[in-house]
C-alpha positions in Angstrom: 0.2 -0.2 0.2 1.1 3.8 -0.4 2.1 6.1 2.7 -0.9 5.6 4.8 -0.9 5.9 8.1 -1.6 2.4 10.2 -5.1 3.0 11.0 -6.0 3.5 7.9 -4.4 0.6 6.6 -5.8 -1.1 9.6 -9.4 -0.3 8.1 -8.5 -1.5 4.6 -7.7 -4.6 6.1 -10.5 -5.0 7.9 -13.3 -4.4 5.6 -14.7 -7.3 3.4 -13.8 -7.4 -0.2 -17.3 -6.6 -2.0 -17.7 -3.4 0.1 -16.4 0.2 -1.3 -13.8 1.6 0.8 -15.4 4.8 2.6 -12.8 7.8 2.8 -11.9 8.8 6.6 -12.3 12.4 6.5 -10.0 14.6 6.7 -11.8 17.7 7.7 -14.4 18.7 10.1 -17.6 19.4 9.1 -19.1 22.5 8.7 -21.1 24.5 12.0 -24.7 24.0 10.1 -26.1 25.5 13.8 -25.1 29.1 13.8 -27.8 30.2 15.9 -27.0 28.1 18.7 -23.4 29.2 18.5 -24.7 32.9 18.5 -26.7 32.2 21.7 -23.5 30.7 23.5 -21.1 33.6 22.6 -23.7 36.2 24.0 -24.4 34.6 27.3 -20.4 34.2 27.5 -20.0 38.3 27.0 -23.3 38.8 29.2 -21.7 36.5 31.7 -18.7 38.6 31.5 -20.2 42.1 32.8 -21.0 43.6 35.9 -23.5 45.9 37.2 -20.9 47.9 39.4 -17.3 48.2 37.4 -15.8 48.5 41.2 -16.3 44.4 41.0 -15.5 43.9 37.8 -11.8 42.9 38.3 -13.0 40.3 41.7 -15.5 39.0 38.6 -13.0 37.8 36.4 -10.9 36.8 38.8 -13.5 34.0 40.1 -14.5 33.0 37.2 -11.2 32.2 35.9 -10.2 30.3 39.4 -13.7 28.8 40.3 -15.5 26.3 37.4 -18.7 26.2 39.4 -18.8 30.2 39.3 -18.0 30.9 35.6 -21.1 28.3 35.0 -23.5 29.9 37.1 -23.1 33.7 35.2 -23.5 31.5 32.4 -26.4 30.4 33.0 -29.3 32.8 32.4 -31.2 33.1 35.9 -27.8 34.1 37.9 -29.0 38.0 36.5 -32.6 37.4 38.1 -31.5 35.4 41.0 -29.2 38.6 42.1 -31.7 40.9 41.6 -34.1 38.7 43.5 -31.6 38.8 46.5 -30.6 42.4 46.3 -34.1 43.4 46.9 -34.9 40.6 49.5 -31.7 42.6 51.6 -32.9 45.9 50.4 -36.4 45.4 52.1 -35.4 44.1 55.0 -32.3 46.9 55.8 -35.6 49.1 55.3 -37.8 47.1 57.7 -35.0 47.2 60.3 -34.7 51.5 59.4 -38.2 51.5 59.7 -38.5 49.9 63.4 -35.5 51.5 64.6 -36.8 55.2 64.0 -40.3 54.8 63.8 
């Protein structure tokens, strides 16, 4: 045989005589679903932003260090959960302030 890789030679040896040889693809298949790729790119870009610029450096360091932190911020629900937690915190804070002064 020609100068073929050993894997290809073994593939041809295993094949039955009446079968046509199937070539091994040399290039990956082109991506056909670009909408899904665009969604992934957008979610990654959105996960890098912070509401308060002061926390940007800390946020990036945590994303690089902890996989769970990175995955949490890529998920779509993280921002909503953060807003709910902030609203609950502000509500409790206001209740405490009103109980102290009134």
